[in-house]
CHARMM internal coordinates of N, CA and C (Angstrom, degrees):
IC EDIT
DIST 1 N 1 CA 1.5180
DIST 1 CA 1 C 1.5292
ANGL 1 N 1 CA 1 C 105.71
DIST 1 C 2 N 1.2112
ANGL 1 CA 1 C 2 N 114.22
DIHE 1 N 1 CA 1 C 2 N 129.22
DIST 2 N 2 CA 1.5774
ANGL 1 C 2 N 2 CA 118.94
DIHE 1 CA 1 C 2 N 2 CA 176.20
DIST 2 CA 2 C 1.5670
ANGL 2 N 2 CA 2 C 109.93
DIHE 1 C 2 N 2 CA 2 C -88.43
DIST 2 C 3 N 1.2902
ANGL 2 CA 2 C 3 N 117.55
DIHE 2 N 2 CA 2 C 3 N 134.44
DIST 3 N 3 CA 1.4237
ANGL 2 C 3 N 3 CA 120.34
DIHE 2 CA 2 C 3 N 3 CA 178.98
DIST 3 CA 3 C 1.6282
ANGL 3 N 3 CA 3 C 109.27
DIHE 2 C 3 N 3 CA 3 C -85.35
DIST 3 C 4 N 1.2876
ANGL 3 CA 3 C 4 N 114.60
DIHE 3 N 3 CA 3 C 4 N 164.79
DIST 4 N 4 CA 1.4869
ANGL 3 C 4 N 4 CA 117.37
DIHE 3 CA 3 C 4 N 4 CA -177.55
DIST 4 CA 4 C 1.5455
ANGL 4 N 4 CA 4 C 107.39
DIHE 3 C 4 N 4 CA 4 C -63.27
DIST 4 C 5 N 1.3891
ANGL 4 CA 4 C 5 N 119.83
DIHE 4 N 4 CA 4 C 5 N -37.79
DIST 5 N 5 CA 1.4964
ANGL 4 C 5 N 5 CA 115.64
DIHE 4 CA 4 C 5 N 5 CA -177.96
DIST 5 CA 5 C 1.4832
ANGL 5 N 5 CA 5 C 111.63
DIHE 4 C 5 N 5 CA 5 C -78.17
DIST 5 C 6 N 1.3479
ANGL 5 CA 5 C 6 N 121.87
DIHE 5 N 5 CA 5 C 6 N -17.90
DIST 6 N 6 CA 1.4063
ANGL 5 C 6 N 6 CA 122.85
DIHE 5 CA 5 C 6 N 6 CA 169.54
DIST 6 CA 6 C 1.6393
ANGL 6 N 6 CA 6 C 111.17
DIHE 5 C 6 N 6 CA 6 C -66.86
DIST 6 C 7 N 1.2467
ANGL 6 CA 6 C 7 N 110.08
DIHE 6 N 6 CA 6 C 7 N -38.78
DIST 7 N 7 CA 1.5251
ANGL 6 C 7 N 7 CA 112.97
DIHE 6 CA 6 C 7 N 7 CA 176.96
DIST 7 CA 7 C 1.4392
ANGL 7 N 7 CA 7 C 111.63
DIHE 6 C 7 N 7 CA 7 C -74.13
DIST 7 C 8 N 1.3545
ANGL 7 CA 7 C 8 N 118.98
DIHE 7 N 7 CA 7 C 8 N -31.21
DIST 8 N 8 CA 1.4967
ANGL 7 C 8 N 8 CA 117.82
DIHE 7 CA 7 C 8 N 8 CA 174.81
DIST 8 CA 8 C 1.4853
ANGL 8 N 8 CA 8 C 113.88
DIHE 7 C 8 N 8 CA 8 C -64.50
DIST 8 C 9 N 1.3972
ANGL 8 CA 8 C 9 N 117.83
DIHE 8 N 8 CA 8 C 9 N -29.65
DIST 9 N 9 CA 1.4030
ANGL 8 C 9 N 9 CA 117.93
DIHE 8 CA 8 C 9 N 9 CA 179.11
DIST 9 CA 9 C 1.5789
ANGL 9 N 9 CA 9 C 112.46
DIHE 8 C 9 N 9 CA 9 C -97.90
DIST 9 C 10 N 1.2588
ANGL 9 CA 9 C 10 N 118.71
DIHE 9 N 9 CA 9 C 10 N 8.92
DIST 10 N 10 CA 1.4094
ANGL 9 C 10 N 10 CA 123.83
DIHE 9 CA 9 C 10 N 10 CA -171.79
DIST 10 CA 10 C 1.5611
ANGL 10 N 10 CA 10 C 112.47
DIHE 9 C 10 N 10 CA 10 C -54.81
DIST 10 C 11 N 1.3347
ANGL 10 CA 10 C 11 N 118.53
DIHE 10 N 10 CA 10 C 11 N -32.46
DIST 11 N 11 CA 1.4607
ANGL 10 C 11 N 11 CA 124.18
DIHE 10 CA 10 C 11 N 11 CA 179.74
DIST 11 CA 11 C 1.5955
ANGL 11 N 11 CA 11 C 111.84
DIHE 10 C 11 N 11 CA 11 C -79.88
DIST 11 C 12 N 1.2871
ANGL 11 CA 11 C 12 N 111.89
DIHE 11 N 11 CA 11 C 12 N -16.05
DIST 12 N 12 CA 1.5750
ANGL 11 C 12 N 12 CA 115.36
DIHE 11 CA 11 C 12 N 12 CA -173.63
DIST 12 CA 12 C 1.5831
ANGL 12 N 12 CA 12 C 106.64
DIHE 11 C 12 N 12 CA 12 C -135.88
DIST 12 C 13 N 1.3074
ANGL 12 CA 12 C 13 N 113.92
DIHE 12 N 12 CA 12 C 13 N 73.31
DIST 13 N 13 CA 1.5793
ANGL 12 C 13 N 13 CA 117.60
DIHE 12 CA 12 C 13 N 13 CA -178.33
DIST 13 CA 13 C 1.6219
ANGL 13 N 13 CA 13 C 108.51
DIHE 12 C 13 N 13 CA 13 C -62.68
DIST 13 C 14 N 1.3060
ANGL 13 CA 13 C 14 N 120.23
DIHE 13 N 13 CA 13 C 14 N -16.42
DIST 14 N 14 CA 1.4501
ANGL 13 C 14 N 14 CA 114.97
DIHE 13 CA 13 C 14 N 14 CA -179.28
DIST 14 CA 14 C 1.4861
ANGL 14 N 14 CA 14 C 109.82
DIHE 13 C 14 N 14 CA 14 C -80.19
DIST 14 C 15 N 1.3633
ANGL 14 CA 14 C 15 N 113.09
DIHE 14 N 14 CA 14 C 15 N -32.11
DIST 15 N 15 CA 1.4346
ANGL 14 C 15 N 15 CA 120.12
DIHE 14 CA 14 C 15 N 15 CA 175.16
DIST 15 CA 15 C 1.4857
ANGL 15 N 15 CA 15 C 111.86
DIHE 14 C 15 N 15 CA 15 C -67.60
DIST 15 C 16 N 1.3440
ANGL 15 CA 15 C 16 N 117.65
DIHE 15 N 15 CA 15 C 16 N -39.22
DIST 16 N 16 CA 1.4083
ANGL 15 C 16 N 16 CA 120.79
DIHE 15 CA 15 C 16 N 16 CA 179.58
DIST 16 CA 16 C 1.5099
ANGL 16 N 16 CA 16 C 110.41
DIHE 15 C 16 N 16 CA 16 C -65.70
DIST 16 C 17 N 1.3899
ANGL 16 CA 16 C 17 N 119.60
DIHE 16 N 16 CA 16 C 17 N -38.36
DIST 17 N 17 CA 1.3512
ANGL 16 C 17 N 17 CA 129.05
DIHE 16 CA 16 C 17 N 17 CA -178.66
DIST 17 CA 17 C 1.5871
ANGL 17 N 17 CA 17 C 107.77
DIHE 16 C 17 N 17 CA 17 C -62.60
DIST 17 C 18 N 1.2771
ANGL 17 CA 17 C 18 N 116.30
DIHE 17 N 17 CA 17 C 18 N -41.64
DIST 18 N 18 CA 1.4187
ANGL 17 C 18 N 18 CA 121.83
DIHE 17 CA 17 C 18 N 18 CA 177.65
DIST 18 CA 18 C 1.5729
ANGL 18 N 18 CA 18 C 108.86
DIHE 17 C 18 N 18 CA 18 C -68.79
DIST 18 C 19 N 1.2510
ANGL 18 CA 18 C 19 N 118.13
DIHE 18 N 18 CA 18 C 19 N -38.78
DIST 19 N 19 CA 1.4852
ANGL 18 C 19 N 19 CA 119.89
DIHE 18 CA 18 C 19 N 19 CA 178.94
DIST 19 CA 19 C 1.4089
ANGL 19 N 19 CA 19 C 111.57
DIHE 18 C 19 N 19 CA 19 C -63.45
DIST 19 C 20 N 1.2692
ANGL 19 CA 19 C 20 N 118.15
DIHE 19 N 19 CA 19 C 20 N -44.29
DIST 20 N 20 CA 1.5067
ANGL 19 C 20 N 20 CA 124.58
DIHE 19 CA 19 C 20 N 20 CA 179.80
DIST 20 CA 20 C 1.5109
ANGL 20 N 20 CA 20 C 109.26
DIHE 19 C 20 N 20 CA 20 C -64.06
DIST 20 C 21 N 1.3173
ANGL 20 CA 20 C 21 N 123.09
DIHE 20 N 20 CA 20 C 21 N -41.34
DIST 21 N 21 CA 1.4534
ANGL 20 C 21 N 21 CA 125.84
DIHE 20 CA 20 C 21 N 21 CA 174.50
DIST 21 CA 21 C 1.5189
ANGL 21 N 21 CA 21 C 107.99
DIHE 20 C 21 N 21 CA 21 C -62.25
DIST 21 C 22 N 1.2820
ANGL 21 CA 21 C 22 N 120.90
DIHE 21 N 21 CA 21 C 22 N -49.40
DIST 22 N 22 CA 1.4568
ANGL 21 C 22 N 22 CA 123.52
DIHE 21 CA 21 C 22 N 22 CA -174.05
DIST 22 CA 22 C 1.5528
ANGL 22 N 22 CA 22 C 107.96
DIHE 21 C 22 N 22 CA 22 C -67.24
DIST 22 C 23 N 1.2491
ANGL 22 CA 22 C 23 N 124.94
DIHE 22 N 22 CA 22 C 23 N -45.20
DIST 23 N 23 CA 1.4413
ANGL 22 C 23 N 23 CA 131.46
DIHE 22 CA 22 C 23 N 23 CA 174.54
DIST 23 CA 23 C 1.4837
ANGL 23 N 23 CA 23 C 111.74
DIHE 22 C 23 N 23 CA 23 C -56.88
DIST 23 C 24 N 1.3316
ANGL 23 CA 23 C 24 N 116.06
DIHE 23 N 23 CA 23 C 24 N -44.98
DIST 24 N 24 CA 1.5021
ANGL 23 C 24 N 24 CA 123.12
DIHE 23 CA 23 C 24 N 24 CA -176.10
DIST 24 CA 24 C 1.6721
ANGL 24 N 24 CA 24 C 103.19
DIHE 23 C 24 N 24 CA 24 C -71.06
DIST 24 C 25 N 1.2201
ANGL 24 CA 24 C 25 N 118.97
DIHE 24 N 24 CA 24 C 25 N -35.21
DIST 25 N 25 CA 1.4860
ANGL 24 C 25 N 25 CA 115.35
DIHE 24 CA 24 C 25 N 25 CA -176.54
DIST 25 CA 25 C 1.5421
ANGL 25 N 25 CA 25 C 109.82
DIHE 24 C 25 N 25 CA 25 C -75.85
DIST 25 C 26 N 1.2817
ANGL 25 CA 25 C 26 N 117.89
DIHE 25 N 25 CA 25 C 26 N -30.71
DIST 26 N 26 CA 1.4730
ANGL 25 C 26 N 26 CA 125.34
DIHE 25 CA 25 C 26 N 26 CA 177.40
DIST 26 CA 26 C 1.4776
ANGL 26 N 26 CA 26 C 105.60
DIHE 25 C 26 N 26 CA 26 C -67.65
DIST 26 C 27 N 1.3767
ANGL 26 CA 26 C 27 N 121.33
DIHE 26 N 26 CA 26 C 27 N -51.06
DIST 27 N 27 CA 1.4813
ANGL 26 C 27 N 27 CA 124.48
DIHE 26 CA 26 C 27 N 27 CA -172.94
DIST 27 CA 27 C 1.5921
ANGL 27 N 27 CA 27 C 105.96
DIHE 26 C 27 N 27 CA 27 C -71.89
DIST 27 C 28 N 1.2553
ANGL 27 CA 27 C 28 N 121.40
DIHE 27 N 27 CA 27 C 28 N -26.08
DIST 28 N 28 CA 1.4522
ANGL 27 C 28 N 28 CA 119.90
DIHE 27 CA 27 C 28 N 28 CA -172.61
DIST 28 CA 28 C 1.4658
ANGL 28 N 28 CA 28 C 117.37
DIHE 27 C 28 N 28 CA 28 C -58.38
DIST 28 C 29 N 1.4241
ANGL 28 CA 28 C 29 N 110.73
DIHE 28 N 28 CA 28 C 29 N -36.06
DIST 29 N 29 CA 1.5320
ANGL 28 C 29 N 29 CA 113.00
DIHE 28 CA 28 C 29 N 29 CA 178.32
DIST 29 CA 29 C 1.4786
ANGL 29 N 29 CA 29 C 112.10
DIHE 28 C 29 N 29 CA 29 C -100.73
DIST 29 C 30 N 1.2452
ANGL 29 CA 29 C 30 N 114.29
DIHE 29 N 29 CA 29 C 30 N 26.18
DIST 30 N 30 CA 1.5890
ANGL 29 C 30 N 30 CA 113.61
DIHE 29 CA 29 C 30 N 30 CA 179.82
DIST 30 CA 30 C 1.5853
ANGL 30 N 30 CA 30 C 112.51
DIHE 29 C 30 N 30 CA 30 C -130.69
DIST 30 C 31 N 1.3200
ANGL 30 CA 30 C 31 N 116.57
DIHE 30 N 30 CA 30 C 31 N 146.06
DIST 31 N 31 CA 1.3867
ANGL 30 C 31 N 31 CA 120.84
DIHE 30 CA 30 C 31 N 31 CA 171.79
DIST 31 CA 31 C 1.5786
ANGL 31 N 31 CA 31 C 108.51
DIHE 30 C 31 N 31 CA 31 C -65.59
DIST 31 C 32 N 1.2632
ANGL 31 CA 31 C 32 N 121.84
DIHE 31 N 31 CA 31 C 32 N 133.48
DIST 32 N 32 CA 1.4625
ANGL 31 C 32 N 32 CA 120.41
DIHE 31 CA 31 C 32 N 32 CA -175.66
DIST 32 CA 32 C 1.5195
ANGL 32 N 32 CA 32 C 117.54
DIHE 31 C 32 N 32 CA 32 C -55.23
DIST 32 C 33 N 1.2317
ANGL 32 CA 32 C 33 N 120.80
DIHE 32 N 32 CA 32 C 33 N -28.76
DIST 33 N 33 CA 1.5096
ANGL 32 C 33 N 33 CA 128.36
DIHE 32 CA 32 C 33 N 33 CA 178.35
DIST 33 CA 33 C 1.5446
ANGL 33 N 33 CA 33 C 102.18
DIHE 32 C 33 N 33 CA 33 C -69.39
DIST 33 C 34 N 1.3571
ANGL 33 CA 33 C 34 N 115.39
DIHE 33 N 33 CA 33 C 34 N -50.42
DIST 34 N 34 CA 1.5459
ANGL 33 C 34 N 34 CA 116.85
DIHE 33 CA 33 C 34 N 34 CA -176.00
DIST 34 CA 34 C 1.5596
ANGL 34 N 34 CA 34 C 108.98
DIHE 33 C 34 N 34 CA 34 C -59.40
DIST 34 C 35 N 1.3631
ANGL 34 CA 34 C 35 N 114.69
DIHE 34 N 34 CA 34 C 35 N -40.96
DIST 35 N 35 CA 1.4677
ANGL 34 C 35 N 35 CA 118.49
DIHE 34 CA 34 C 35 N 35 CA -173.91
DIST 35 CA 35 C 1.6023
ANGL 35 N 35 CA 35 C 103.07
DIHE 34 C 35 N 35 CA 35 C -62.61
DIST 35 C 36 N 1.2537
ANGL 35 CA 35 C 36 N 122.82
DIHE 35 N 35 CA 35 C 36 N -47.67
DIST 36 N 36 CA 1.4733
ANGL 35 C 36 N 36 CA 122.78
DIHE 35 CA 35 C 36 N 36 CA -175.58
DIST 36 CA 36 C 1.5517
ANGL 36 N 36 CA 36 C 109.45
DIHE 35 C 36 N 36 CA 36 C -66.20
DIST 36 C 37 N 1.3439
ANGL 36 CA 36 C 37 N 115.33
DIHE 36 N 36 CA 36 C 37 N -38.26
DIST 37 N 37 CA 1.5201
ANGL 36 C 37 N 37 CA 112.76
DIHE 36 CA 36 C 37 N 37 CA 179.70
DIST 37 CA 37 C 1.5372
ANGL 37 N 37 CA 37 C 107.77
DIHE 36 C 37 N 37 CA 37 C -65.63
DIST 37 C 38 N 1.3086
ANGL 37 CA 37 C 38 N 114.84
DIHE 37 N 37 CA 37 C 38 N -46.59
DIST 38 N 38 CA 1.4937
ANGL 37 C 38 N 38 CA 115.55
DIHE 37 CA 37 C 38 N 38 CA -176.91
DIST 38 CA 38 C 1.5642
ANGL 38 N 38 CA 38 C 110.00
DIHE 37 C 38 N 38 CA 38 C -64.06
DIST 38 C 39 N 1.3209
ANGL 38 CA 38 C 39 N 119.02
DIHE 38 N 38 CA 38 C 39 N -38.67
DIST 39 N 39 CA 1.4592
ANGL 38 C 39 N 39 CA 121.06
DIHE 38 CA 38 C 39 N 39 CA 177.72
DIST 39 CA 39 C 1.5452
ANGL 39 N 39 CA 39 C 110.42
DIHE 38 C 39 N 39 CA 39 C -63.75
DIST 39 C 40 N 1.3251
ANGL 39 CA 39 C 40 N 118.04
DIHE 39 N 39 CA 39 C 40 N -43.26
DIST 40 N 40 CA 1.4463
ANGL 39 C 40 N 40 CA 121.07
DIHE 39 CA 39 C 40 N 40 CA 175.51
DIST 40 CA 40 C 1.4628
ANGL 40 N 40 CA 40 C 113.72
DIHE 39 C 40 N 40 CA 40 C -60.15
DIST 40 C 41 N 1.4397
ANGL 40 CA 40 C 41 N 118.70
DIHE 40 N 40 CA 40 C 41 N -38.43
DIST 41 N 41 CA 1.3858
ANGL 40 C 41 N 41 CA 120.95
DIHE 40 CA 40 C 41 N 41 CA -179.42
DIST 41 CA 41 C 1.5286
ANGL 41 N 41 CA 41 C 108.48
DIHE 40 C 41 N 41 CA 41 C -66.34
DIST 41 C 42 N 1.3841
ANGL 41 CA 41 C 42 N 116.31
DIHE 41 N 41 CA 41 C 42 N -43.77
DIST 42 N 42 CA 1.4371
ANGL 41 C 42 N 42 CA 121.59
DIHE 41 CA 41 C 42 N 42 CA 179.57
DIST 42 CA 42 C 1.5237
ANGL 42 N 42 CA 42 C 110.95
DIHE 41 C 42 N 42 CA 42 C -63.20
DIST 42 C 43 N 1.2363
ANGL 42 CA 42 C 43 N 116.98
DIHE 42 N 42 CA 42 C 43 N -38.81
DIST 43 N 43 CA 1.5460
ANGL 42 C 43 N 43 CA 119.97
DIHE 42 CA 42 C 43 N 43 CA 176.31
DIST 43 CA 43 C 1.5199
ANGL 43 N 43 CA 43 C 110.19
DIHE 42 C 43 N 43 CA 43 C -63.63
DIST 43 C 44 N 1.2528
ANGL 43 CA 43 C 44 N 117.47
DIHE 43 N 43 CA 43 C 44 N -38.21
DIST 44 N 44 CA 1.4480
ANGL 43 C 44 N 44 CA 121.79
DIHE 43 CA 43 C 44 N 44 CA -175.41
DIST 44 CA 44 C 1.5526
ANGL 44 N 44 CA 44 C 106.37
DIHE 43 C 44 N 44 CA 44 C -67.21
DIST 44 C 45 N 1.3334
ANGL 44 CA 44 C 45 N 116.30
DIHE 44 N 44 CA 44 C 45 N -47.44
DIST 45 N 45 CA 1.4543
ANGL 44 C 45 N 45 CA 125.65
DIHE 44 CA 44 C 45 N 45 CA 178.43
DIST 45 CA 45 C 1.5206
ANGL 45 N 45 CA 45 C 110.84
DIHE 44 C 45 N 45 CA 45 C -56.01
DIST 45 C 46 N 1.3000
ANGL 45 CA 45 C 46 N 113.37
DIHE 45 N 45 CA 45 C 46 N -43.77
DIST 46 N 46 CA 1.4277
ANGL 45 C 46 N 46 CA 119.85
DIHE 45 CA 45 C 46 N 46 CA -179.81
DIST 46 CA 46 C 1.6410
ANGL 46 N 46 CA 46 C 115.67
DIHE 45 C 46 N 46 CA 46 C -80.50
DIST 46 C 47 N 1.2475
ANGL 46 CA 46 C 47 N 112.51
DIHE 46 N 46 CA 46 C 47 N -3.72
DIST 47 N 47 CA 1.4742
ANGL 46 C 47 N 47 CA 122.13
DIHE 46 CA 46 C 47 N 47 CA -178.53
DIST 47 CA 47 C 1.4840
ANGL 47 N 47 CA 47 C 110.56
DIHE 46 C 47 N 47 CA 47 C 58.13
DIST 47 C 48 N 1.4167
ANGL 47 CA 47 C 48 N 118.51
DIHE 47 N 47 CA 47 C 48 N 39.33
DIST 48 N 48 CA 1.3927
ANGL 47 C 48 N 48 CA 121.75
DIHE 47 CA 47 C 48 N 48 CA 178.61
DIST 48 CA 48 C 1.5329
ANGL 48 N 48 CA 48 C 108.96
DIHE 47 C 48 N 48 CA 48 C -97.75
DIST 48 C 49 N 1.3951
ANGL 48 CA 48 C 49 N 115.41
DIHE 48 N 48 CA 48 C 49 N 101.96
DIST 49 N 49 CA 1.4733
ANGL 48 C 49 N 49 CA 121.74
DIHE 48 CA 48 C 49 N 49 CA -174.83
DIST 49 CA 49 C 1.5838
ANGL 49 N 49 CA 49 C 107.44
DIHE 48 C 49 N 49 CA 49 C -64.64
DIST 49 C 50 N 1.3718
ANGL 49 CA 49 C 50 N 110.77
DIHE 49 N 49 CA 49 C 50 N -36.82
DIST 50 N 50 CA 1.6048
ANGL 49 C 50 N 50 CA 115.22
DIHE 49 CA 49 C 50 N 50 CA -174.78
DIST 50 CA 50 C 1.4997
ANGL 50 N 50 CA 50 C 103.27
DIHE 49 C 50 N 50 CA 50 C -61.79
DIST 50 C 51 N 1.3410
ANGL 50 CA 50 C 51 N 123.25
DIHE 50 N 50 CA 50 C 51 N -54.02
DIST 51 N 51 CA 1.4470
ANGL 50 C 51 N 51 CA 125.55
DIHE 50 CA 50 C 51 N 51 CA -173.14
DIST 51 CA 51 C 1.4626
ANGL 51 N 51 CA 51 C 109.48
DIHE 50 C 51 N 51 CA 51 C -63.95
DIST 51 C 52 N 1.3594
ANGL 51 CA 51 C 52 N 119.44
DIHE 51 N 51 CA 51 C 52 N -39.78
DIST 52 N 52 CA 1.4716
ANGL 51 C 52 N 52 CA 120.27
DIHE 51 CA 51 C 52 N 52 CA -178.63
DIST 52 CA 52 C 1.5456
ANGL 52 N 52 CA 52 C 107.98
DIHE 51 C 52 N 52 CA 52 C -63.17
DIST 52 C 53 N 1.2872
ANGL 52 CA 52 C 53 N 117.36
DIHE 52 N 52 CA 52 C 53 N -41.25
DIST 53 N 53 CA 1.4773
ANGL 52 C 53 N 53 CA 122.20
DIHE 52 CA 52 C 53 N 53 CA 179.68
DIST 53 CA 53 C 1.5674
ANGL 53 N 53 CA 53 C 110.23
DIHE 52 C 53 N 53 CA 53 C -60.12
DIST 53 C 54 N 1.3204
ANGL 53 CA 53 C 54 N 110.96
DIHE 53 N 53 CA 53 C 54 N -48.91
DIST 54 N 54 CA 1.5687
ANGL 53 C 54 N 54 CA 118.93
DIHE 53 CA 53 C 54 N 54 CA -178.31
DIST 54 CA 54 C 1.5595
ANGL 54 N 54 CA 54 C 109.98
DIHE 53 C 54 N 54 CA 54 C -60.48
DIST 54 C 55 N 1.2893
ANGL 54 CA 54 C 55 N 112.83
DIHE 54 N 54 CA 54 C 55 N -57.78
DIST 55 N 55 CA 1.5533
ANGL 54 C 55 N 55 CA 115.77
DIHE 54 CA 54 C 55 N 55 CA -176.06
DIST 55 CA 55 C 1.5036
ANGL 55 N 55 CA 55 C 110.80
DIHE 54 C 55 N 55 CA 55 C -69.75
DIST 55 C 56 N 1.3093
ANGL 55 CA 55 C 56 N 119.06
DIHE 55 N 55 CA 55 C 56 N -36.98
DIST 56 N 56 CA 1.5199
ANGL 55 C 56 N 56 CA 121.13
DIHE 55 CA 55 C 56 N 56 CA 174.47
DIST 56 CA 56 C 1.4728
ANGL 56 N 56 CA 56 C 112.42
DIHE 55 C 56 N 56 CA 56 C -56.72
DIST 56 C 57 N 1.2855
ANGL 56 CA 56 C 57 N 115.21
DIHE 56 N 56 CA 56 C 57 N -44.88
DIST 57 N 57 CA 1.4729
ANGL 56 C 57 N 57 CA 123.60
DIHE 56 CA 56 C 57 N 57 CA 179.46
DIST 57 CA 57 C 1.5852
ANGL 57 N 57 CA 57 C 106.02
DIHE 56 C 57 N 57 CA 57 C -57.55
DIST 57 C 58 N 1.3105
ANGL 57 CA 57 C 58 N 119.08
DIHE 57 N 57 CA 57 C 58 N -52.44
DIST 58 N 58 CA 1.3284
ANGL 57 C 58 N 58 CA 119.45
DIHE 57 CA 57 C 58 N 58 CA -177.37
DIST 58 CA 58 C 1.5086
ANGL 58 N 58 CA 58 C 113.94
DIHE 57 C 58 N 58 CA 58 C -61.19
DIST 58 C 59 N 1.3524
ANGL 58 CA 58 C 59 N 115.93
DIHE 58 N 58 CA 58 C 59 N -35.24
DIST 59 N 59 CA 1.4862
ANGL 58 C 59 N 59 CA 118.96
DIHE 58 CA 58 C 59 N 59 CA 178.64
DIST 59 CA 59 C 1.5230
ANGL 59 N 59 CA 59 C 109.99
DIHE 58 C 59 N 59 CA 59 C -66.79
DIST 59 C 60 N 1.2443
ANGL 59 CA 59 C 60 N 117.59
DIHE 59 N 59 CA 59 C 60 N -38.57
DIST 60 N 60 CA 1.4719
ANGL 59 C 60 N 60 CA 124.07
DIHE 59 CA 59 C 60 N 60 CA -174.83
DIST 60 CA 60 C 1.4125
ANGL 60 N 60 CA 60 C 110.31
DIHE 59 C 60 N 60 CA 60 C -74.79
DIST 60 C 61 N 1.3734
ANGL 60 CA 60 C 61 N 120.10
DIHE 60 N 60 CA 60 C 61 N -46.55
DIST 61 N 61 CA 1.4220
ANGL 60 C 61 N 61 CA 124.96
DIHE 60 CA 60 C 61 N 61 CA -177.07
DIST 61 CA 61 C 1.5189
ANGL 61 N 61 CA 61 C 112.19
DIHE 60 C 61 N 61 CA 61 C -76.04
DIST 61 C 62 N 1.2787
ANGL 61 CA 61 C 62 N 117.94
DIHE 61 N 61 CA 61 C 62 N -41.78
DIST 62 N 62 CA 1.4856
ANGL 61 C 62 N 62 CA 119.77
DIHE 61 CA 61 C 62 N 62 CA -170.86
DIST 62 CA 62 C 1.6030
ANGL 62 N 62 CA 62 C 112.24
DIHE 61 C 62 N 62 CA 62 C -92.79
DIST 62 C 63 N 1.2908
ANGL 62 CA 62 C 63 N 112.03
DIHE 62 N 62 CA 62 C 63 N -29.95
DIST 63 N 63 CA 1.5064
ANGL 62 C 63 N 63 CA 116.53
DIHE 62 CA 62 C 63 N 63 CA -177.27
DIST 63 CA 63 C 1.4738
ANGL 63 N 63 CA 63 C 113.04
DIHE 62 C 63 N 63 CA 63 C -117.73
DIST 63 C 64 N 1.3063
ANGL 63 CA 63 C 64 N 117.20
DIHE 63 N 63 CA 63 C 64 N 1.60
DIST 64 N 64 CA 1.5459
ANGL 63 C 64 N 64 CA 118.59
DIHE 63 CA 63 C 64 N 64 CA -178.33
DIST 64 CA 64 C 1.6126
ANGL 64 N 64 CA 64 C 108.81
DIHE 63 C 64 N 64 CA 64 C 49.94
DIST 64 C 65 N 1.2395
ANGL 64 CA 64 C 65 N 115.38
DIHE 64 N 64 CA 64 C 65 N 49.14
DIST 65 N 65 CA 1.5580
ANGL 64 C 65 N 65 CA 119.74
DIHE 64 CA 64 C 65 N 65 CA 177.57
DIST 65 CA 65 C 1.6138
ANGL 65 N 65 CA 65 C 108.97
DIHE 64 C 65 N 65 CA 65 C -93.41
DIST 65 C 66 N 1.2787
ANGL 65 CA 65 C 66 N 119.57
DIHE 65 N 65 CA 65 C 66 N 146.56
DIST 66 N 66 CA 1.4024
ANGL 65 C 66 N 66 CA 125.69
DIHE 65 CA 65 C 66 N 66 CA -177.88
DIST 66 CA 66 C 1.6701
ANGL 66 N 66 CA 66 C 102.77
DIHE 65 C 66 N 66 CA 66 C -84.01
DIST 66 C 67 N 1.3032
ANGL 66 CA 66 C 67 N 117.60
DIHE 66 N 66 CA 66 C 67 N 80.65
DIST 67 N 67 CA 1.4988
ANGL 66 C 67 N 67 CA 126.30
DIHE 66 CA 66 C 67 N 67 CA -170.27
DIST 67 CA 67 C 1.5698
ANGL 67 N 67 CA 67 C 109.18
DIHE 66 C 67 N 67 CA 67 C -57.77
DIST 67 C 68 N 1.2250
ANGL 67 CA 67 C 68 N 118.21
DIHE 67 N 67 CA 67 C 68 N -43.99
DIST 68 N 68 CA 1.5691
ANGL 67 C 68 N 68 CA 120.25
DIHE 67 CA 67 C 68 N 68 CA -175.57
DIST 68 CA 68 C 1.5158
ANGL 68 N 68 CA 68 C 107.03
DIHE 67 C 68 N 68 CA 68 C -58.69
DIST 68 C 69 N 1.3144
ANGL 68 CA 68 C 69 N 117.32
DIHE 68 N 68 CA 68 C 69 N -53.48
DIST 69 N 69 CA 1.4761
ANGL 68 C 69 N 69 CA 122.33
DIHE 68 CA 68 C 69 N 69 CA 177.27
DIST 69 CA 69 C 1.5172
ANGL 69 N 69 CA 69 C 115.25
DIHE 68 C 69 N 69 CA 69 C -57.60
DIST 69 C 70 N 1.2902
ANGL 69 CA 69 C 70 N 115.04
DIHE 69 N 69 CA 69 C 70 N -39.58
DIST 70 N 70 CA 1.5049
ANGL 69 C 70 N 70 CA 119.90
DIHE 69 CA 69 C 70 N 70 CA 178.05
DIST 70 CA 70 C 1.4821
ANGL 70 N 70 CA 70 C 107.25
DIHE 69 C 70 N 70 CA 70 C -66.03
DIST 70 C 71 N 1.3932
ANGL 70 CA 70 C 71 N 118.07
DIHE 70 N 70 CA 70 C 71 N -46.63
DIST 71 N 71 CA 1.4328
ANGL 70 C 71 N 71 CA 122.22
DIHE 70 CA 70 C 71 N 71 CA -173.44
DIST 71 CA 71 C 1.5206
ANGL 71 N 71 CA 71 C 112.42
DIHE 70 C 71 N 71 CA 71 C -64.99
DIST 71 C 72 N 1.4208
ANGL 71 CA 71 C 72 N 111.95
DIHE 71 N 71 CA 71 C 72 N -37.65
DIST 72 N 72 CA 1.4601
ANGL 71 C 72 N 72 CA 114.77
DIHE 71 CA 71 C 72 N 72 CA -179.93
DIST 72 CA 72 C 1.5472
ANGL 72 N 72 CA 72 C 112.54
DIHE 71 C 72 N 72 CA 72 C -76.05
END
COOR INIT
IC SEED 1 N 1 CA 1 C
IC BUILD
C-alpha cells in the first residue's frame, strides 16, 4: 500500500529517501507516543487538518488517547 506522502515524493525518489532518513533519525530517539503527541502539536500549530487527522488517529487507535481533549 502506498501512502499519500510516498505519492507526493514519487517524482523525486532521492528526496523521499532523505525524508525517510530524517524522519527515522527523529523517531529513533523518542518514545512512539511522544513522537505522535509532538507531531500532533506541530500539525495543530501549522493548521494542517490532514496531519492532525493522521496523527490523531494513531494516538487514538494505538495509544487510546483522548485526542479531542489533547488537541483543544
